[in-house]
N, C-alpha and C positions, 0 to 999 in steps of 0.2 A: 734227142730232138727229132730227127727224121729216121725213117726206116728205109733201108735199101729195098727196092722192089724188083723182083725177078719176073720173067714172063709167065710163070705158073700161077702167080698171085696178082696178076695185073687187074687193076680197077678201071672201069670205063668212065667213071664220074670225076676223074681228077681234073682240077683246074689250076691255073697259075695263081700265084699270090696276088697279082694285079687284078685278075678277074674276080677273085674272092673278095678283094677289098671293095670293088665296085658293087658286088652282090650284097655286101654287108652294109650298104648304105653310103658308100663313098669314103670309107676310112682309108688311111694311108697303107700301102702294101707292107710297110715296116710294122704296122700294128698287127697285121695278120701273121707276120713272122714272129712277133712277140707272143701271140696267142699259141702258136705252135711250140715255142720254147717253154711256155708256161703250162703246156699240156692241155689247153682248152680245145685245141684241134690237133689231129694226128697229121703229121707231115710225111711226105713220101719223096725220097730223093730219086729223081728219074734221070739225072745226069750228074756230071762232076760237081756242078754248083746249083742245078735247078731243083727247086722244091715245089711240089704241088700238094694240094689238099683236096679232100673229098667235098664236092659241091653240096651234098646232103648234110654233111656236118656243119658247113657254113650256114646253111639255111636253118638248121636246128639251133645254132648258137644265137642267131639274130631273131629276136622275137619282140612283139609289141609290149609296151609297159602295162597295158590294160586300161581300164576305164578310170582308174585313180590318178593317172598322170604321173609325172616324175616325182621322185622322193626328194 
């Protein structure tokens, strides 16, 4: 699920699951956690219980449907 992150591989774009949820259009933070568990986003464990995700990965995951509308 999550990778442990040491100081040598620190990322600067890590955001909380709550912030990622807001960035993804207002989904629930639990949804973002499920995306991490499903492998759609890479999670990084930065504390005993704290998981963060890369902001750019969230933005890449959230994309418009296009001109055709919803399926």
